[in-house]
VEXDRENMI-577789 format. One line per 8 residues: number of its first residue (from 1); for each residue x, y, z of N, C-alpha, C. Coordinates in Angstrom, 2 decimals, decimal comma. Example, Ala and Ser with C-alpha at 12.3 -4.5 7.8 and 13.67 -1.06 7.14 Angstrom:
residues 2
1) 13,19 -5,69 7,80 12,30 -4,50 7,80 13,20 -3,30 7,80; 12,85 -2,25 7,08 13,67 -1,06 7,14 12,90 0,03 7,87 $
This chain:
residues 163
1) 18,47 -11,30 1,70 17,41 -11,59 0,30 17,73 -10,85 -0,58; 18,44 -11,74 -1,09 18,98 -11,53 -2,91 18,38 -10,02 -4,08; 18,90 -9,25 -4,42 18,67 -8,24 -4,73 17,39 -9,02 -6,96; 17,64 -9,94 -6,65 16,64 -10,55 -7,33 15,55 -11,00 -7,29; 15,13 -11,29 -5,90 14,44 -11,92 -5,18 13,59 -10,49 -4,76; 14,34 -9,81 -4,93 12,97 -8,36 -4,32 13,04 -8,08 -5,33; 13,53 -8,33 -6,45 13,07 -8,44 -7,12 10,69 -8,00 -7,46; 10,98 -9,67 -7,53 10,36 -11,15 -7,76 9,36 -10,47 -6,37 $
9) 9,95 -9,41 -5,37 8,38 -10,07 -4,07 9,27 -8,64 -3,46; 8,54 -7,06 -3,93 8,85 -5,67 -3,78 8,68 -5,69 -1,96; 9,90 -5,41 -1,19 8,97 -4,70 -0,02 8,62 -5,56 0,63; 8,65 -7,03 0,16 8,63 -8,70 1,46 9,97 -8,35 2,56; 10,92 -7,61 1,47 12,13 -8,32 2,96 12,53 -6,83 3,96; 11,50 -5,45 3,87 10,80 -4,59 5,03 10,31 -5,56 6,34; 9,93 -6,79 5,62 8,46 -6,71 7,17 10,12 -7,72 8,80; 11,00 -7,70 7,80 12,29 -8,63 8,31 11,74 -9,25 9,70 $
17) 10,13 -10,69 9,22 9,55 -11,01 10,36 8,54 -10,74 11,35; 8,11 -9,26 10,92 6,28 -8,98 11,34 6,02 -9,58 10,77; 4,69 -9,69 10,92 3,70 -10,03 10,20 3,06 -9,04 9,56; 2,73 -9,46 9,05 2,28 -8,80 7,75 0,48 -8,06 8,50; -0,58 -8,75 8,74 -1,68 -8,59 8,14 -2,10 -7,07 10,06; -0,85 -7,88 10,93 -0,47 -6,80 12,29 0,12 -5,25 11,56; 1,11 -5,54 10,16 1,77 -4,10 10,07 1,02 -3,59 8,82; -0,49 -4,23 8,54 -1,66 -3,50 7,73 -2,89 -2,89 8,31 $
25) -3,14 -3,63 9,75 -3,74 -3,66 11,04 -3,08 -1,85 11,88; -1,99 -2,00 11,58 -1,64 -0,75 12,35 -1,13 0,45 11,71; -1,55 0,55 10,14 -0,80 1,37 9,68 -1,70 2,38 9,86; -3,06 2,79 9,33 -3,83 3,77 9,84 -3,78 4,70 10,66; -3,59 3,78 12,44 -2,63 4,97 13,09 -2,35 5,39 13,19; -0,94 5,09 12,54 0,61 5,30 12,62 0,74 6,81 11,26; -0,60 6,38 10,77 -0,60 7,09 9,41 -1,26 9,11 9,85; -2,16 8,17 10,79 -2,98 9,61 11,38 -1,91 10,75 12,41 $
33) -1,20 9,76 13,04 -0,48 10,70 14,58 0,45 11,38 13,35; 0,94 10,83 12,82 1,78 11,67 11,28 1,67 12,88 11,35; 0,08 12,83 10,70 -0,68 13,80 9,99 -0,45 15,22 11,23; -1,68 14,64 12,13 -1,57 15,62 13,80 0,12 15,69 13,98; 0,66 14,95 13,70 2,26 15,60 14,73 2,99 16,44 13,55; 2,22 16,36 12,82 3,77 17,32 11,57 2,08 18,81 11,72; 1,23 19,26 11,40 0,02 20,24 11,80 0,26 20,14 10,02; -1,29 20,81 9,76 -2,03 21,22 8,18 -0,71 21,85 7,72 $
41) -0,26 22,72 8,42 1,04 23,91 7,41 2,48 22,63 6,27; 2,29 21,80 6,89 2,92 20,67 6,85 2,71 19,68 5,78; 2,27 19,05 5,63 0,94 17,94 5,47 1,51 18,69 3,80; 1,30 19,69 4,21 1,55 20,44 2,26 2,92 21,31 2,20; 3,69 21,22 2,23 5,01 21,41 2,07 6,03 20,33 1,42; 6,04 20,02 0,35 6,40 19,46 -0,69 8,26 19,39 -0,44; 8,85 18,42 -0,13 10,10 18,80 1,24 11,28 19,25 -0,44; 11,28 18,95 -1,54 11,91 18,99 -2,39 11,38 18,93 -3,73 $
49) 12,65 20,15 -5,02 11,35 19,41 -6,37 11,61 18,49 -6,59; 9,88 17,76 -6,85 10,17 15,82 -8,04 9,96 15,23 -6,28; 9,85 15,74 -4,84 9,27 14,60 -4,21 7,60 15,37 -3,53; 6,94 14,38 -2,78 5,95 14,24 -2,98 5,72 14,81 -1,46; 5,01 15,49 -1,13 4,05 16,58 0,01 3,24 15,17 0,18; 3,14 15,36 2,62 3,15 13,95 3,14 1,47 14,18 2,52; 0,33 15,41 2,46 -0,62 14,90 1,92 -0,67 14,26 -0,04; 0,31 14,74 -0,50 0,01 13,21 -1,95 1,09 12,61 -1,85 $
57) 1,42 12,29 -0,33 2,59 11,28 -0,05 1,32 9,92 0,54; -0,18 10,77 1,11 -0,85 9,74 1,33 -2,63 9,46 0,48; -2,56 10,72 -0,25 -3,07 10,42 -1,93 -2,56 8,87 -3,21; -1,72 8,87 -1,85 -0,80 7,32 -3,13 -1,52 6,66 -2,67; -0,33 6,89 -1,34 -0,87 5,74 0,04 -2,15 5,24 -0,16; -4,24 6,13 0,15 -4,55 5,44 -0,91 -4,87 5,40 -1,79; -4,55 5,43 -3,54 -4,19 5,27 -4,76 -3,48 3,00 -4,32; -2,63 3,46 -3,51 -1,92 1,94 -3,13 -2,53 1,15 -2,95 $
65) -4,59 1,01 -2,01 -4,78 0,44 -1,51 -6,48 -0,09 -1,96; -6,68 1,25 -2,72 -7,93 0,76 -4,14 -6,16 -0,34 -5,56; -5,46 -0,76 -5,25 -5,16 -1,62 -6,10 -5,22 -2,34 -5,80; -4,53 -2,57 -4,71 -4,44 -4,19 -3,23 -5,38 -4,50 -3,32; -6,64 -3,92 -3,41 -8,26 -3,73 -3,08 -8,43 -4,80 -4,24; -8,23 -4,49 -4,82 -8,68 -5,37 -6,43 -8,20 -6,89 -6,70; -6,59 -6,78 -6,13 -5,49 -7,91 -7,06 -5,72 -8,65 -5,22; -6,00 -8,35 -4,80 -6,44 -8,99 -3,69 -7,71 -10,07 -3,94 $
73) -8,77 -8,94 -4,23 -9,99 -10,09 -5,04 -10,08 -10,31 -5,93; -9,23 -9,86 -6,96 -8,49 -10,53 -8,01 -8,59 -12,41 -7,38; -6,73 -12,57 -7,20 -6,36 -13,56 -6,34 -7,86 -14,93 -5,95; -7,74 -13,59 -4,73 -8,99 -15,02 -4,18 -10,49 -15,33 -4,74; -10,39 -14,41 -6,08 -12,16 -14,64 -6,86 -11,15 -15,96 -7,37; -10,29 -15,51 -8,76 -10,04 -16,35 -10,08 -8,77 -17,69 -9,85; -8,99 -17,82 -11,00 -7,77 -19,68 -11,25 -6,74 -18,38 -11,76; -5,71 -17,78 -11,08 -4,41 -17,24 -11,78 -4,99 -16,22 -12,47 $
81) -5,02 -14,88 -11,86 -5,35 -14,22 -13,03 -4,55 -13,27 -13,34; -4,61 -12,64 -13,93 -3,70 -11,26 -14,86 -3,58 -10,03 -14,03; -2,18 -10,12 -13,18 -3,04 -8,59 -12,49 -1,81 -7,71 -13,78; -2,70 -6,08 -13,47 -1,71 -4,78 -14,33 -1,94 -4,36 -13,87; -0,60 -4,09 -13,68 0,54 -3,14 -13,22 0,10 -1,79 -13,58; 0,35 -0,86 -12,72 0,13 0,43 -12,77 1,20 1,52 -12,69; 1,16 2,66 -13,40 2,49 3,87 -13,32 2,05 4,33 -12,47; 2,48 4,71 -11,21 1,77 6,12 -10,42 1,65 7,17 -10,72 $
89) 2,70 7,50 -11,12 3,18 8,78 -11,63 1,75 9,66 -12,44; 0,55 8,71 -13,44 -0,44 9,89 -13,87 -0,94 9,36 -12,88; -0,93 8,54 -12,17 -2,08 9,21 -10,66 -2,06 9,88 -9,87; -0,56 10,33 -9,41 -0,91 11,46 -9,71 -1,11 13,07 -9,20; -1,03 13,04 -10,56 -0,69 13,58 -11,66 -2,61 14,56 -11,11; -3,52 13,71 -10,53 -4,99 14,23 -9,90 -4,62 15,15 -8,69; -3,49 14,99 -7,98 -3,53 15,20 -6,02 -3,15 16,91 -6,21; -3,39 17,28 -7,57 -3,64 19,24 -6,93 -4,98 19,16 -7,28 $
97) -5,97 18,52 -7,35 -7,14 18,98 -7,55 -7,24 19,11 -6,07; -8,54 19,53 -5,93 -8,60 20,23 -4,50 -9,97 19,59 -3,84; -10,76 18,09 -3,85 -11,10 17,57 -3,81 -9,54 16,54 -2,56; -9,02 16,20 -3,67 -7,09 15,49 -2,79 -7,35 16,38 -1,32; -7,67 15,81 -0,50 -6,80 16,97 1,21 -6,33 15,81 1,90; -5,79 15,95 2,74 -5,42 14,94 3,50 -6,76 14,36 3,96; -7,30 14,93 5,28 -8,97 13,86 5,83 -9,25 13,13 4,54; -9,67 13,02 3,34 -9,99 12,22 2,54 -9,24 11,23 1,72 $
105) -7,58 11,52 1,76 -6,94 10,84 1,69 -6,98 10,18 2,79; -6,92 9,67 4,39 -6,37 9,06 4,95 -7,72 8,12 5,22; -9,22 9,35 5,46 -10,05 8,56 4,91 -10,57 7,87 3,99; -10,14 7,96 3,24 -10,24 7,00 2,23 -9,69 5,18 1,69; -8,32 6,06 3,17 -7,60 4,43 2,52 -7,62 4,10 4,37; -7,94 4,48 5,17 -8,20 3,66 6,50 -10,24 2,93 5,89; -10,87 3,90 4,80 -12,52 2,68 4,70 -11,87 2,07 3,90; -10,46 2,21 2,57 -10,57 0,22 2,13 -9,86 -0,44 2,59 $
113) -8,28 0,02 3,52 -8,00 -0,86 4,84 -8,84 -1,50 5,17; -9,66 -1,43 6,21 -10,27 -1,66 6,60 -11,67 -3,72 6,24; -12,33 -2,40 5,04 -12,93 -3,48 4,26 -10,71 -5,11 3,75; -10,55 -4,52 3,21 -9,70 -5,21 3,29 -9,45 -6,39 3,83; -8,94 -5,13 5,12 -8,32 -6,49 6,06 -9,57 -7,50 6,44; -10,80 -7,51 7,06 -11,35 -8,17 6,89 -11,70 -9,62 5,47; -11,68 -9,05 4,84 -11,37 -10,03 3,48 -10,21 -10,64 4,14; -9,16 -10,83 4,08 -7,99 -10,99 4,45 -8,07 -12,03 5,90 $
121) -8,47 -11,87 6,91 -8,99 -12,36 8,07 -9,51 -13,73 7,27; -10,54 -13,76 6,38 -10,96 -14,46 6,53 -9,90 -15,97 5,38; -8,89 -15,87 4,83 -8,12 -16,79 4,09 -8,56 -17,55 4,89; -7,72 -19,23 4,41 -7,19 -19,71 4,76 -6,44 -20,35 3,93; -5,07 -21,07 5,00 -4,42 -21,67 4,13 -3,96 -21,76 2,30; -5,42 -22,72 1,68 -5,52 -22,69 0,27 -5,42 -21,62 -0,25; -5,99 -20,47 0,22 -6,62 -18,93 0,05 -5,60 -18,38 0,20; -4,31 -18,41 0,69 -3,19 -17,80 0,51 -1,85 -18,20 -0,64 $
129) -2,42 -19,55 -0,54 -1,02 -20,56 -1,86 -1,64 -19,74 -3,35; -3,47 -19,52 -3,13 -4,12 -19,19 -4,76 -3,22 -17,76 -5,68; -2,65 -18,59 -6,96 -1,72 -18,17 -7,79 -2,40 -17,29 -8,94; -1,47 -16,00 -8,64 -1,89 -14,35 -9,84 -0,97 -14,65 -10,51; -0,31 -13,37 -11,12 0,75 -13,69 -11,98 0,31 -12,00 -12,81; 1,74 -10,78 -12,69 1,85 -10,76 -12,67 2,98 -9,97 -13,43; 2,87 -9,32 -15,15 3,78 -9,15 -15,90 5,03 -8,50 -15,24; 5,52 -8,49 -13,96 6,93 -7,31 -14,32 7,56 -8,26 -13,12 $
137) 6,40 -9,36 -12,45 7,31 -9,18 -10,77 7,17 -11,24 -11,55; 6,33 -11,85 -12,17 5,54 -12,87 -12,35 4,51 -13,59 -11,56; 5,41 -15,06 -11,05 4,08 -15,65 -9,83 4,00 -14,86 -8,26; 2,75 -14,13 -8,31 2,04 -14,34 -6,84 1,30 -15,57 -6,40; 1,53 -15,19 -4,46 0,45 -15,92 -4,25 -0,02 -15,08 -3,73; -1,37 -15,34 -3,23 -2,00 -14,68 -2,30 -2,07 -13,49 -1,14; -0,94 -14,94 -0,38 0,21 -13,77 1,11 1,28 -13,19 0,53; 1,14 -13,54 -0,28 2,92 -12,68 -1,81 2,03 -11,22 -1,21 $
145) 1,00 -10,72 -1,83 0,18 -9,84 -2,37 0,17 -9,20 -1,06; -0,41 -9,65 0,01 -0,96 -9,76 1,52 0,84 -8,30 2,44; 2,01 -9,18 1,78 2,73 -9,02 2,37 4,11 -7,47 1,13; 3,14 -7,97 0,46 3,95 -5,88 -0,39 3,20 -5,59 -0,04; 1,81 -5,60 0,28 1,78 -4,17 0,90 1,30 -4,45 2,17; 2,13 -5,12 2,87 2,91 -4,56 4,61 3,89 -4,24 3,71; 4,50 -4,61 3,23 6,30 -3,93 3,20 5,97 -2,50 2,95; 4,70 -2,36 1,46 4,89 -0,63 1,01 4,97 -0,53 1,88 $
153) 3,44 -0,38 3,21 3,09 0,27 4,40 4,03 1,03 5,03; 5,48 -0,10 5,00 6,95 -0,25 5,62 6,80 1,40 5,52; 7,93 1,00 4,75 8,30 1,70 3,65 8,01 3,13 3,09; 6,71 3,37 3,66 6,85 4,72 2,96 6,15 5,29 4,99; 6,11 4,40 6,13 6,26 4,37 7,21 6,97 4,76 7,68; 8,53 4,23 7,04 9,59 5,13 7,80 10,24 6,37 7,34; 9,77 6,74 6,34 9,93 7,83 5,40 9,67 8,47 6,63; 8,52 8,43 6,32 7,57 10,25 7,65 7,64 9,84 8,72 $
161) 7,93 8,65 8,76 9,10 8,81 10,42 9,70 9,90 10,52; 10,45 10,45 10,14 11,19 11,08 9,63 11,63 12,23 10,24; 10,45 12,50 8,85 10,40 14,08 9,38 9,49 14,65 10,13 $
């Protein structure tokens, strides 16, 4: 994939032929396995300055699932909606809050992912081709959004697997 295409369709190249729906299905258990393997102390330790702890990364992944949920439904239900970009850093300021626990992040993510997968399973081929516009990326099909979400999962799973 060219650098230009990677920018236009971020994370999709990480799928390397994998079924995006399967990646989305397996991510909740993969994340839980990382947490169980590392233990409570390790998930709260930042690996370096400016780096997120595993708990903070799980909060980010849960936040992204909120965004994916909205983008999927916008594109599924409207004619070529404009998708709102977001900056992850302002959202991450909240991760120091006492309610942003590892378990809350995992359970929020898992519930939203289950709900998103239920929607994805209903997509017809015509649905998958529905278009939305992202101001930073351009036109995306509904299935591209699914692929980007799955590639985003793989991006973070790869990093977590190295811990």
